[in-house]
C-alpha positions in Angstrom: -58.5 189.1 -35.2 -57.3 191.8 -32.6 -53.9 190.5 -32.9 -53.9 190.8 -37.1 -55.2 194.3 -36.5 -53.0 195.3 -34.2 -49.7 194.0 -36.0 -51.3 195.5 -39.4 -51.6 198.9 -38.0 -48.5 198.7 -36.0 -46.9 198.1 -39.3 -48.4 200.9 -41.5 -48.0 203.3 -38.7 -44.2 202.3 -38.0 -43.0 201.5 -41.2 -39.4 200.6 -40.8 -39.4 201.8 -36.7 -41.1 198.7 -36.4 -39.5 196.4 -34.0 -38.8 192.6 -35.6 -40.7 194.0 -38.9 -40.1 191.1 -40.9 -41.5 188.8 -38.6 -44.4 191.0 -37.5 -45.2 191.1 -41.5 -44.9 187.0 -41.3 -47.3 186.6 -38.5 -49.7 188.9 -40.1 -49.5 187.1 -43.6 -49.9 183.6 -42.0 -52.9 184.9 -39.6 -54.5 186.2 -43.2 -54.2 183.0 -44.9 -55.5 181.1 -42.1 -58.6 183.1 -41.9 -58.7 183.1 -45.4 -58.9 179.6 -45.8 -61.3 179.4 -43.2 -63.7 181.6 -44.7 -63.2 179.4 -48.2 -64.4 176.5 -46.0 -67.1 178.3 -44.6 -68.3 179.8 -47.6 -68.2 176.2 -49.2 -71.1 174.6 -47.0 -73.2 177.3 -48.2 -74.9 179.3 -45.1 -78.2 180.2 -45.1 -79.0 183.9 -45.4 -78.7 185.7 -41.9 -77.0 182.5 -40.3 -73.9 183.0 -38.2 -71.6 181.7 -40.8 -73.2 184.2 -43.3 -72.7 187.2 -41.6 -69.0 186.0 -40.8 -68.3 186.1 -43.8 -70.0 189.4 -44.8 -67.8 190.5 -42.0 -64.5 189.3 -43.5 -65.4 190.6 -46.9 -66.4 193.9 -45.9 -64.4 194.8 -42.7 -61.1 192.5 -42.1 -59.5 192.8 -45.6 
């Protein structure tokens, strides 16, 4: 997650001054897409409340996006 957050934050702060901005944005988009796919697969398993899987999905919904 730190790569995702770091590149996203750097892009927001640096804007057009971000070195290789297009590449950084592409990496962030690909990473987010992969995490979304994994979250959807995890959600499809109908995890038990308070399980690690349910906690992970809650964190994804509340913090990551």
